[in-house]
C-alpha positions as CSV (number, residue, x, y, z in Angstrom):
1,M,-4.6,-33.5,-9.7
2,Y,-3.8,-32.0,-6.2
3,A,-0.4,-33.6,-6.2
4,K,0.4,-31.8,-9.4
5,I,-0.8,-28.6,-7.9
6,R,1.4,-29.0,-4.9
7,T,4.4,-29.8,-7.1
8,S,3.7,-26.7,-9.3
9,L,3.4,-24.6,-6.2
10,L,6.7,-25.7,-4.8
11,A,8.5,-25.3,-8.1
12,A,7.1,-21.8,-8.5
13,G,8.1,-20.8,-5.0
14,I,11.6,-22.1,-5.5
15,S,12.0,-20.2,-8.8
16,S,10.6,-17.1,-7.3
17,L,13.2,-17.2,-4.5
18,A,15.8,-17.1,-7.3
19,V,15.1,-13.4,-7.4
20,L,17.6,-13.2,-4.5
21,A,20.4,-14.2,-6.8
22,V,19.9,-11.4,-9.4
23,P,19.7,-7.6,-9.1
24,A,16.2,-6.2,-8.8
25,H,15.1,-2.9,-10.3
26,A,12.2,-0.6,-10.2
27,T,10.7,2.5,-11.6
28,D,8.9,4.4,-8.8
29,G,12.2,5.5,-7.3
30,Y,13.6,2.1,-6.4
31,F,10.1,0.4,-5.8
32,L,8.4,-1.7,-8.5
33,N,5.8,0.2,-10.5
34,G,3.5,-2.9,-10.4
35,V,3.4,-6.5,-9.2
36,G,1.9,-9.2,-11.3
37,A,1.8,-9.4,-15.1
38,K,-1.8,-8.2,-15.4
39,A,-1.2,-5.1,-13.2
40,K,2.0,-4.4,-15.1
41,G,0.2,-4.4,-18.4
42,A,-2.4,-1.9,-16.9
43,G,0.1,0.7,-15.8
44,G,0.6,-0.9,-12.4
45,A,-2.9,0.2,-11.2
46,S,-4.3,-2.6,-9.0
47,I,-5.2,-1.3,-5.5
48,A,-9.0,-1.5,-6.3
49,D,-8.7,-3.9,-9.3
50,A,-6.7,-7.0,-8.4
51,Q,-6.7,-9.4,-11.4
52,D,-4.5,-12.2,-10.2
53,S,-3.1,-13.6,-6.9
54,L,-0.2,-11.2,-6.9
55,G,-2.8,-8.4,-6.4
56,I,-2.5,-9.1,-2.6
57,V,0.8,-7.3,-2.7
58,A,-1.0,-4.1,-3.7
59,N,-3.9,-4.7,-1.4
60,P,-4.1,-7.6,1.0
61,A,-7.9,-7.3,1.2
62,A,-8.2,-8.4,-2.5
63,A,-7.6,-12.1,-1.4
64,T,-11.4,-12.4,-0.8
65,E,-12.2,-11.4,-4.4
66,I,-9.6,-13.4,-6.3
67,G,-10.8,-17.0,-5.8
68,A,-8.4,-20.0,-5.7
69,R,-5.5,-19.5,-8.1
70,L,-1.8,-19.7,-8.6
71,D,0.3,-17.3,-10.7
72,V,3.9,-17.7,-11.7
73,G,5.6,-15.0,-13.8
74,V,9.0,-13.7,-15.0
75,E,10.1,-10.3,-16.1
76,I,13.0,-9.3,-18.3
77,F,14.3,-5.9,-17.2
78,I,16.6,-3.7,-19.3
79,P,17.7,-0.4,-17.7
80,D,19.8,2.2,-19.4
81,R,21.7,4.3,-16.8
82,G,24.5,6.7,-17.0
83,A,26.0,10.0,-15.9
84,A,27.9,13.1,-17.1
85,I,30.3,15.3,-15.1
86,S,31.3,18.8,-16.2
87,G,33.2,21.7,-14.7
88,N,35.1,19.6,-12.1
89,G,38.5,20.8,-11.0
90,A,39.7,17.4,-9.9
91,G,39.5,15.7,-13.4
92,L,36.2,13.9,-13.1
93,N,34.8,15.4,-16.3
94,G,33.3,13.0,-18.9
95,K,30.4,10.9,-19.9
96,F,29.9,7.5,-18.3
97,S,27.7,4.5,-19.0
98,G,26.4,2.4,-16.0
99,N,25.3,-0.4,-18.2
100,G,28.0,-2.9,-17.4
101,A,25.3,-5.4,-16.4
102,N,22.2,-6.2,-18.5
103,P,19.5,-7.6,-18.7
104,F,18.0,-8.9,-15.4
105,V,15.5,-11.7,-14.9
106,L,12.9,-11.2,-12.1
107,P,10.5,-14.0,-11.2
108,E,7.4,-13.7,-9.0
109,F,4.9,-16.0,-7.5
110,G,1.4,-15.7,-5.9
111,Y,-1.1,-18.2,-4.4
112,V,-4.6,-17.5,-2.9
113,R,-7.0,-20.0,-1.4
114,P,-10.5,-19.2,0.0
115,L,-11.2,-21.0,3.3
116,S,-14.9,-20.0,3.2
117,D,-17.1,-17.4,1.6
118,K,-15.7,-14.9,4.1
119,V,-12.1,-15.8,4.7
120,A,-9.1,-16.3,2.3
121,L,-5.4,-17.0,2.7
122,G,-2.6,-16.2,0.3
123,I,1.1,-15.8,-0.1
124,A,3.1,-13.8,-2.6
125,I,6.9,-13.8,-3.2
126,S,7.9,-10.8,-5.2
127,G,10.6,-8.2,-5.7
128,N,10.1,-4.9,-3.9
129,G,12.6,-3.2,-6.1
130,G,16.3,-2.2,-6.1
131,M,19.0,-0.6,-8.1
132,N,22.0,-1.7,-10.1
133,T,24.8,0.2,-11.8
134,V,28.1,-1.0,-13.2
135,Y,30.4,1.7,-14.5
136,K,33.3,-0.2,-16.2
137,H,34.8,3.3,-16.8
138,N,34.9,4.4,-13.2
139,P,33.6,8.0,-12.8
140,F,35.7,8.5,-9.7
141,A,39.0,7.3,-11.2
142,S,40.6,10.7,-11.0
143,F,40.1,10.6,-7.3
144,G,42.1,7.4,-7.1
145,A,39.2,4.8,-7.5
146,T,40.2,1.5,-9.1
147,G,38.2,-1.1,-11.0
148,A,34.6,-0.7,-12.0
149,A,32.2,1.4,-9.9
150,G,28.6,0.7,-8.9
151,V,26.1,-0.7,-6.5
152,D,23.7,-3.6,-6.5
153,L,20.6,-3.4,-4.2
154,K,18.0,-6.1,-4.4
155,Q,14.9,-6.6,-2.1
156,I,12.4,-9.4,-2.0
157,F,9.1,-9.4,0.0
158,I,7.4,-12.6,1.2
159,S,3.8,-11.7,2.1
160,P,1.6,-14.3,3.8
161,T,-1.9,-12.8,3.8
162,L,-5.2,-13.1,5.6
163,A,-8.3,-11.4,4.3
164,V,-11.8,-11.3,5.8
165,R,-15.1,-10.2,4.1
166,L,-16.8,-8.2,6.9
167,A,-20.0,-7.5,4.9
168,E,-21.2,-7.9,1.3
169,G,-18.6,-6.1,-0.9
170,Q,-16.4,-5.0,2.1
171,S,-13.2,-6.7,2.9
172,V,-10.0,-6.1,5.0
173,G,-6.7,-7.8,4.8
174,V,-3.3,-8.0,6.6
175,S,0.1,-9.2,5.4
176,P,3.0,-9.6,7.7
177,V,5.9,-8.7,5.4
178,I,9.1,-10.6,5.6
179,M,11.9,-8.9,3.7
180,V,15.3,-10.1,2.6
181,Q,17.7,-7.7,0.9
182,G,21.2,-7.8,-0.5
183,F,23.7,-5.0,-1.2
184,R,27.1,-4.7,-2.8
185,A,29.2,-1.6,-3.6
186,I,32.4,-1.5,-5.7
187,G,34.9,1.1,-6.9
188,I,34.1,4.0,-4.5
189,Q,37.3,3.9,-2.5
190,P,38.1,7.6,-2.5
191,F,35.0,8.4,-0.4
192,A,36.0,6.0,2.3
193,A,38.3,8.7,3.7
194,A,35.2,10.5,4.9
195,S,33.8,7.4,6.7
196,A,33.6,6.5,10.4
197,D,34.6,3.0,9.4
198,P,36.7,3.0,6.1
199,A,37.4,-0.7,6.3
200,H,33.6,-1.4,5.8
201,F,32.8,1.0,3.0
202,T,33.3,-0.6,-0.5
203,N,34.4,-3.8,-2.2
204,R,33.2,-6.0,0.6
205,G,31.1,-8.4,-1.5
206,T,27.4,-8.9,-1.2
207,D,26.0,-8.5,2.3
208,W,22.5,-9.8,3.3
209,A,20.0,-8.5,5.8
210,A,16.4,-9.4,6.8
211,G,13.6,-7.4,8.2
212,A,9.9,-7.3,8.9
213,G,6.9,-5.0,8.8
214,V,3.2,-5.1,8.0
215,R,0.8,-4.2,5.2
216,I,-2.9,-3.7,5.7
217,G,-5.6,-3.0,3.2
218,W,-9.3,-2.4,2.6
219,L,-11.4,-3.2,-0.5
220,G,-14.9,-2.1,-1.1
221,R,-17.3,-2.9,-4.0
222,F,-20.3,-0.8,-4.6
223,G,-22.5,-2.5,-7.1
224,K,-21.0,-4.0,-10.2
225,A,-19.6,-0.7,-11.6
226,F,-17.4,0.8,-8.9
227,S,-14.8,-0.4,-6.4
228,A,-12.3,1.4,-4.1
229,G,-9.4,0.3,-2.1
230,A,-6.6,1.6,0.2
231,F,-3.4,0.2,1.7
232,Y,-0.7,1.2,4.2
233,Q,2.6,-0.5,4.5
234,S,4.8,0.3,7.6
235,K,8.5,1.0,7.4
236,I,10.2,-2.3,7.1
237,S,12.8,-2.5,9.9
238,S,15.9,-4.3,8.7
239,G,19.0,-5.7,10.2
240,R,22.2,-3.8,9.3
241,F,24.5,-4.4,6.4
242,D,27.6,-5.1,8.6
243,K,30.0,-5.3,5.6
244,Y,28.9,-1.7,4.7
245,A,28.8,-0.3,8.3
246,G,31.0,2.6,7.1
247,L,28.8,3.5,4.2
248,F,25.2,3.6,5.4
249,S,24.0,5.7,8.3
250,D,24.0,4.2,11.8
251,K,26.5,1.5,11.1
252,G,24.9,0.0,8.0
253,S,21.2,0.6,8.7
254,F,19.0,0.4,5.6
255,D,15.3,0.1,6.3
256,V,12.6,0.1,3.6
257,P,10.5,3.3,3.6
258,A,6.8,3.3,4.5
259,S,4.3,3.7,1.8
260,W,0.5,4.2,1.5
261,G,-2.1,4.7,-1.2
262,F,-5.6,4.3,-2.5
263,G,-7.3,3.5,-5.8
264,V,-10.6,3.3,-7.6
265,A,-11.9,1.1,-10.5
266,V,-14.9,2.0,-12.7
267,R,-16.7,-0.3,-15.1
268,P,-18.7,1.9,-17.5
269,V,-19.6,-1.1,-19.6
270,D,-19.4,-4.8,-19.0
271,R,-16.2,-5.4,-20.9
272,L,-14.2,-2.3,-19.8
273,T,-12.5,-1.5,-16.5
274,I,-10.7,1.8,-15.8
275,A,-8.5,1.7,-12.7
276,A,-6.6,4.6,-11.1
277,D,-4.1,4.5,-8.2
278,F,-2.4,7.1,-6.0
279,K,0.7,6.0,-4.0
280,R,3.0,7.9,-1.6
281,I,6.5,6.6,-0.8
282,E,8.3,8.1,2.1
283,Y,12.0,7.8,1.1
284,A,13.0,10.7,3.3
285,G,12.0,8.8,6.4
286,V,15.0,6.4,6.1
287,A,18.3,8.2,6.9
288,S,20.5,6.1,4.6
289,V,18.2,7.0,1.7
290,G,17.0,10.5,2.6
291,N,19.8,12.3,4.4
292,P,21.7,14.7,2.1
293,L,25.4,14.6,1.3
294,S,25.8,18.0,2.9
295,V,25.6,16.3,6.3
296,L,29.2,15.2,5.7
297,F,30.4,18.8,5.8
298,T,28.8,19.5,9.2
299,G,31.1,17.0,10.8
300,T,29.0,13.7,10.5
301,P,30.9,11.1,8.5
302,F,29.5,8.2,6.4
303,G,28.4,5.4,8.7
304,A,27.7,7.5,11.7
305,K,24.3,8.0,13.2
306,D,22.3,10.3,11.0
307,G,25.2,10.2,8.5
308,P,25.1,11.2,4.8
309,G,22.7,9.4,2.4
310,F,21.5,9.8,-1.1
311,G,19.3,12.8,-0.4
312,W,16.1,11.2,-1.8
313,R,12.8,13.0,-1.1
314,N,9.3,11.6,-0.7
315,I,7.4,11.0,-4.0
316,S,3.9,10.7,-5.2
317,V,2.9,8.2,-7.8
318,Y,-0.1,8.2,-10.1
319,K,-1.3,5.3,-12.3
320,V,-4.1,4.7,-14.6
321,G,-4.9,1.4,-16.4
322,L,-7.6,0.1,-18.9
323,T,-8.6,-3.5,-19.1
324,Y,-10.8,-4.6,-22.0
325,K,-12.3,-8.0,-22.4
326,A,-12.2,-8.3,-26.2
327,S,-13.6,-11.8,-26.3
328,E,-14.0,-14.9,-24.1
329,R,-10.4,-15.8,-24.8
330,I,-8.6,-12.4,-25.2
331,T,-8.3,-9.6,-22.6
332,L,-6.3,-6.4,-23.6
333,R,-4.6,-3.9,-21.3
334,T,-2.8,-0.6,-21.5
335,G,-1.7,2.0,-18.9
336,Y,0.3,4.9,-17.9
337,G,2.2,5.8,-14.7
338,R,3.8,9.1,-13.5
339,S,6.1,9.1,-10.5
340,G,7.8,11.9,-8.8
341,N,11.6,12.2,-9.1
342,P,13.2,11.4,-5.7
343,V,16.6,12.8,-6.6
344,P,17.1,16.6,-6.2
345,S,19.4,18.4,-8.5
346,S,21.7,19.1,-5.6
347,E,22.2,15.4,-4.8
348,T,23.3,13.9,-8.1
349,L,26.9,13.2,-7.2
350,L,26.2,10.1,-5.1
351,N,23.2,9.3,-7.2
352,I,25.6,8.5,-10.1
353,L,25.4,5.1,-8.3
354,A,21.6,5.1,-7.9
355,P,19.9,7.2,-10.6
356,G,16.3,6.3,-9.9
357,V,14.9,9.2,-11.8
358,V,12.5,7.9,-14.5
359,R,9.1,9.4,-14.3
360,D,6.8,8.3,-17.2
361,H,5.8,4.6,-17.7
362,Y,3.8,3.4,-20.7
363,T,2.5,-0.2,-20.7
364,L,0.7,-2.7,-22.9
365,G,-0.5,-6.2,-22.0
366,A,-2.8,-9.1,-22.9
367,T,-4.2,-12.3,-21.5
368,W,-5.1,-15.4,-23.5
369,T,-7.5,-17.8,-21.7
370,P,-7.7,-21.2,-23.4
371,S,-10.6,-23.6,-23.0
372,S,-8.3,-25.7,-20.8
373,G,-4.9,-25.1,-19.2
374,P,-3.4,-22.0,-17.7
375,E,-4.1,-18.4,-18.6
376,V,-1.1,-16.8,-20.4
377,T,-0.4,-13.1,-19.8
378,G,2.2,-10.9,-21.4
379,F,3.2,-7.3,-20.9
380,V,5.7,-4.7,-22.0
381,M,6.7,-1.5,-20.2
382,H,8.8,1.4,-21.5
383,A,10.0,4.4,-19.4
384,P,11.7,7.0,-21.6
385,S,15.1,8.2,-20.5
386,Q,15.0,11.0,-17.9
387,T,17.9,13.2,-16.9
388,V,18.4,15.2,-13.8
389,K,20.9,18.0,-14.3
390,G,23.0,18.8,-11.2
391,S,22.9,22.2,-9.6
392,G,25.5,22.8,-6.9
393,S,25.8,19.0,-6.9
394,I,29.6,18.5,-6.5
395,P,30.9,20.1,-3.3
396,A,34.0,22.2,-3.4
397,P,36.2,19.7,-1.5
398,Y,35.5,17.3,-4.4
399,G,36.4,19.8,-7.1
400,G,33.0,21.5,-7.7
401,G,31.2,21.3,-11.0
402,E,28.0,19.4,-11.8
403,A,27.0,15.8,-12.1
404,D,24.0,14.9,-14.4
405,V,22.3,11.5,-14.0
406,R,20.0,9.6,-16.3
407,L,17.9,6.5,-16.4
408,G,15.6,4.9,-19.0
409,E,13.9,1.4,-18.7
410,T,12.3,-1.2,-20.8
411,S,10.8,-4.5,-19.6
412,F,8.6,-7.3,-20.8
413,G,7.3,-10.4,-19.1
414,L,5.1,-13.5,-19.2
415,S,3.1,-15.2,-16.5
416,F,0.9,-18.3,-16.2
417,G,-2.2,-18.3,-14.1
418,F,-3.9,-21.5,-12.8
419,R,-7.5,-21.5,-11.4
420,L,-7.6,-24.2,-8.8
């Protein structure tokens, strides 16, 4: 039996690492709107209501409450991204589809094992998020760009976790976070003229970098009807993308923004749980993400220290999820998430490449628990298309006018959960 468990664990870990080979996507800016199939079915709300081993990604302290289990899941992600340019004096006008690549397969893996009634260990391998666009009809062709245009950012987190129950119903946890990320840009040659290192700006293939940070969490249970939790994740300091040293600020620096949040879960009746989360993502704290394009016109080129970025601002994210145990075999879920829009209307030109602007997320999910064998959980998420219309978005040196960007998303997935 234990040999089979070890084999399953190894296979799941290897399949989860395959996320490195495919573009990752997200809905809270470029972060995932939930981790684990159960959380995804419940709107992503899980800080105070972890339902499987991947709950340690939302709150490391949850490892003391999950028990011994293994979860392996896969998500099929289908984004719909595009842009429209109008009023441009340099010939960029038109409507453009960024859907040159679709769909994407995103695996994830979690494992938790209690060492005693007070201490538990775990590990999760999951996508943090990312962004992919492929414009076969290059929006910048009138500037002299050739081939398709787009970017491909993918990030994976490996989160070994230690959690300790300090008192009855009160736990804390910590996860050193190991991050691996890949990036590729194509078809943006005309902007290289404004770079401190034009030879390392675009069409350099996929570059890889690694980094590390820490996530801490608290989980408190107050009777059977109420729980609360909170987490903080530090900025993830990353190595540079050397192949894109002329694109990103400070010679290719691309850290992962800090984030923090809290949540509550209420059980008004035995079969129903209502969970709600608040999360803050500090995109503006990373120069390559948060610096505005206008920095370029004050004499600081792409790739220089404090050089231009995508102009993203910090966002707040709200989630609510309902979980209803319909029977001993069937559990039903639904949820809603609302995230801030990180892309200001003045920053849409570069964000043609990274239109992370969806805001509303609607989810459904269910778990079937057979009398023997693994739990089977499915979910579906839809984020209706959101458009950000440019306002003063294309600088005069690039012909003026406006760039509008849009993004909509649909995803569905399946996971298998093993109680060990």
